[in-house]
C-alpha positions in Angstrom: -67.6 -56.2 -61.9 -66.9 -54.0 -65.1 -63.4 -52.7 -65.7 -64.7 -49.2 -65.5 -66.0 -49.8 -62.0 -62.8 -51.2 -60.9 -60.9 -48.2 -62.1 -63.2 -45.8 -60.3 -62.8 -47.6 -57.1 -58.9 -47.5 -57.3 -59.1 -43.7 -58.0 -61.4 -43.2 -55.0 -58.9 -45.1 -52.7 -55.9 -43.2 -53.9 -57.7 -39.8 -53.4 -58.5 -40.9 -49.9 -54.9 -41.8 -49.2 -53.5 -38.6 -50.5 -56.0 -36.5 -48.5 -55.1 -38.5 -45.2 -51.4 -37.8 -46.0 -52.0 -34.2 -46.5 -54.0 -33.8 -43.3 -51.3 -35.6 -41.1 -48.5 -33.2 -42.6 -50.5 -30.0 -42.2 -49.2 -27.1 -39.9 -52.1 -27.9 -37.5 -51.0 -31.5 -36.9 -47.3 -30.4 -36.8 -48.2 -27.9 -34.0 -49.8 -30.6 -32.0 -46.6 -32.8 -32.1 -44.1 -32.6 -29.1 -41.1 -30.3 -29.7 -38.1 -29.7 -27.4 -36.6 -26.2 -27.9 -32.8 -26.0 -27.6 -31.6 -24.4 -24.5 -28.3 -22.1 -24.3 -25.5 -23.4 -22.3 -23.4 -20.3 -22.5 -22.7 -18.8 -18.9 -24.1 -15.2 -18.5 -21.7 -12.4 -18.8 -21.0 -10.7 -15.5 -22.0 -7.1 -15.1 -19.5 -5.2 -12.8 -21.8 -2.2 -11.9 -22.7 -2.0 -8.3 -21.5 -1.5 -4.6 -19.1 -4.1 -3.1 -17.3 -4.7 0.2 -14.5 -7.1 0.9 -11.4 -8.2 2.7 -7.5 -8.2 1.8 -4.4 -9.5 3.1 -0.8 -9.6 1.8 2.8 -8.3 2.3 4.5 -5.0 2.1 8.2 -4.1 1.7 8.4 -0.7 3.5 11.5 1.6 3.0 12.8 4.8 4.2 15.3 6.0 1.6 16.4 9.2 3.1 16.6 9.4 6.7 19.0 12.2 6.6 20.8 13.7 9.7 22.3 17.2 10.1 24.5 18.1 13.1 25.7 21.6 14.1 29.1 22.6 15.3 27.7 25.7 17.0 26.4 26.0 20.4 22.7 25.1 20.7 20.3 27.7 22.0 20.8 27.7 25.8 24.2 26.7 25.8 27.5 28.7 25.9 29.7 26.0 24.3 29.1 23.6 21.3 29.5 20.0 22.1 30.7 18.9 18.4 33.4 20.4 16.6 32.9 20.9 12.9 34.7 17.6 12.0 32.7 15.8 14.6 29.3 17.3 13.3 30.2 16.0 9.7 31.1 12.5 11.0 27.8 12.3 12.9 25.7 13.5 9.9 27.3 10.7 7.8 26.6 8.2 10.3 23.0 9.1 10.6 22.3 9.1 7.1 21.3 6.0 5.2 18.2 3.8 4.1 16.4 1.3 6.0 13.7 -1.4 4.8 11.7 -4.3 6.3 8.9 -6.8 5.1 5.7 -6.6 7.0 2.2 -8.1 6.9 -0.8 -5.8 5.7 -4.5 -6.7 5.8 -7.8 -5.1 6.2 -11.2 -4.3 4.5 -12.2 -2.3 1.4 -15.5 -0.9 -0.1 -16.1 0.5 -3.5 -18.4 1.2 -6.5 -18.2 0.1 -10.1 -19.9 1.6 -13.2 -19.5 -0.5 -16.2 -20.0 1.0 -19.9 -19.6 -1.6 -22.5 -16.3 -3.2 -21.7 -14.9 -0.1 -19.6 -15.4 -0.2 -15.9 -14.9 3.0 -13.8 -15.1 3.2 -10.2 -13.7 4.2 -6.9 -12.5 2.2 -3.8 -11.4 3.1 -0.2 -9.5 0.7 2.3 -8.4 0.7 5.6 -5.5 -1.8 6.5 -3.4 -2.8 9.5 0.1 -1.6 8.4 2.5 -2.6 11.2 5.8 -1.3 9.8 8.9 -1.1 12.0 12.2 0.3 10.5 15.4 0.8 12.2 19.3 1.3 11.5 22.2 2.3 13.5 25.1 4.2 12.1 28.6 4.4 13.8 32.0 6.1 13.6 34.8 7.9 15.5 34.5 11.7 16.5 37.7 13.2 14.9 37.9 16.2 17.4 36.5 14.6 20.6 37.9 11.1 20.0 36.2 7.9 20.7 33.3 6.1 18.9 29.7 7.3 18.5 26.5 5.4 17.7 23.3 6.9 16.1 20.0 5.2 15.8 17.2 6.0 13.5 13.7 4.3 13.5 10.4 4.8 11.8 7.1 3.1 12.5 3.5 3.2 11.5 0.3 1.1 12.4 -2.2 1.7 9.7 -2.9 2.7 6.2 -5.8 4.4 4.5 -6.3 4.8 0.7 -8.9 6.4 -1.4 -8.5 5.6 -5.0 -9.9 5.8 -8.4 -10.2 2.8 -10.6 -10.4 2.3 -14.5 -10.4 -1.1 -16.0 -11.3 -3.3 -19.0 -13.7 -6.1 -18.6 -13.1 -9.4 -20.4 -16.2 -11.1 -19.4 -15.6 -12.2 -16.0 -12.0 -11.0 -15.9 -11.3 -7.2 -14.9 -7.9 -5.6 -15.6 -7.7 -2.3 -14.0 -5.3 0.5 -13.0 -5.8 2.4 -9.8 -4.3 5.5 -8.0 -5.2 8.2 -5.6 -4.7 9.4 -1.8 -2.7 7.6 0.9 -2.7 8.5 4.6 -0.9 7.2 7.7 0.5 8.3 11.0 4.2 8.2 10.9 6.5 8.1 14.1 10.3 8.8 13.8 12.7 8.2 16.8 16.4 9.1 16.9 19.0 8.8 19.6 22.8 9.5 19.9 25.4 8.2 22.4 29.2 8.3 22.5 32.0 7.3 24.9 32.6 10.9 26.2 36.3 11.1 25.6 36.1 14.7 25.0 35.9 15.8 28.6 32.9 16.5 30.8 31.3 13.1 30.4 29.7 11.2 27.6 27.5 12.9 25.0 23.8 11.7 24.5 20.7 13.1 22.9 17.3 11.9 21.6 15.0 13.7 19.2 11.5 12.5 18.0 8.5 13.3 15.9 5.3 12.0 14.7 2.4 13.3 12.4 -0.4 12.2 10.2 1.1 12.2 6.7 -0.7 12.3 3.4 0.7 10.9 0.4 -0.1 9.2 -3.0 -0.6 5.7 -4.2 -0.9 3.9 -7.7 -0.9 0.4 -8.8 -2.9 -2.3 -10.9 -4.6 -5.4 -10.3 -7.0 -8.1 -11.9 -10.2 -9.4 -10.5 -12.1 -12.5 -11.4 -15.9 -12.7 -11.0 -17.3 -15.9 -9.5 -20.8 -17.0 -9.1 -23.3 -15.5 -6.6 -21.8 -12.0 -6.7 -18.5 -13.0 -5.3 -15.2 -12.0 -6.8 -11.3 -12.6 -6.1 -8.7 -10.1 -6.8 -4.8 -9.8 -6.8 -3.3 -6.2 -6.7 -0.1 -4.2 -6.4 0.3 -0.7 -4.9 3.1 1.5 -4.5 2.6 4.2 -1.7 4.8 7.4 -0.8 4.7 9.6 1.9 6.8 12.8 2.4 9.3 13.3 5.4 8.8 14.4 9.0 11.6 16.5 10.6 12.7 15.8 14.3 15.2 18.1 16.1 17.0 17.8 19.3 20.2 18.7 21.2 23.2 16.4 22.0 24.6 17.4 25.5 27.0 16.2 28.1 27.2 16.7 31.8 29.7 19.5 31.3 27.0 21.8 29.9 28.2 21.5 26.3 25.3 21.3 23.6 25.0 21.0 19.8 21.9 21.0 17.8 20.9 17.8 15.7 18.0 16.9 13.2 16.7 13.9 11.2 14.4 14.0 8.3 12.7 10.5 7.9 10.3 9.6 4.8 8.4 6.3 3.9 7.6 4.3 0.9 6.0 0.9 0.5 5.5 -1.7 -2.1 2.3 -3.7 -1.4 1.2 -7.1 -2.9 -2.1 -8.4 -1.6 -5.1 -10.6 -2.6 -8.7 -9.9 -1.7 -12.3 -11.0 -1.9 -15.3 -8.9 -2.8 -19.0 -9.3 -2.5 -21.1 -7.1 -4.9 -24.7 -6.0 -3.9 
């Protein structure tokens, strides 16, 4: 075989090798090769928009900061002679004035709606809770004119609490920090009683005066809510609730036909800390 023939054969084999490599690395071949696309491992960012319902439970410290009593040293309507002298009336008023407080359980249900715009979350919520508050105090002293000791007892109670509040918050992915405030409502009962030793003649003095009313007030607070999987979330919340006073009036009398007017004004505030769980539709 001549040298020229051998050179032609080598060039032919080289060209075939180059063509085969080009074919294997072409886009058509690469497209046929198996390829596994990367999958995202980031958790989806929650969307807070929507209706929700839930339950809550916690504790409250309820307080009546101004159950103030006023007694008169004039004869009450329908009586010819007053029971209290003016120094006695001042002593009774002082004994029937003072704050009272007590801790209690609170728990119930809530429902609301959130609307999210970027990181801002706006919404409204209403709740109805068992609010079994029982407050009581007894003041005592000595009647300067009539002589002898006396005792005056004041109590306040309520069984339920309703609030309707706006909410505004800031979402940090699945954590929502919010402030809240709005209307509060309850049914407030106030009961008062007076007794003494009756050393002023005509037998011991006694009286009872009560009042009850549906009271509207206001509430404000803040909380945080943590979104979980499957549309569930948990929250922790603080609320301050304040209601105005109710006034109760009556008469302290004795068997001798003496009588003096007496009245007490009772208010109610509460600090509430509670936790809850919500389900968003």
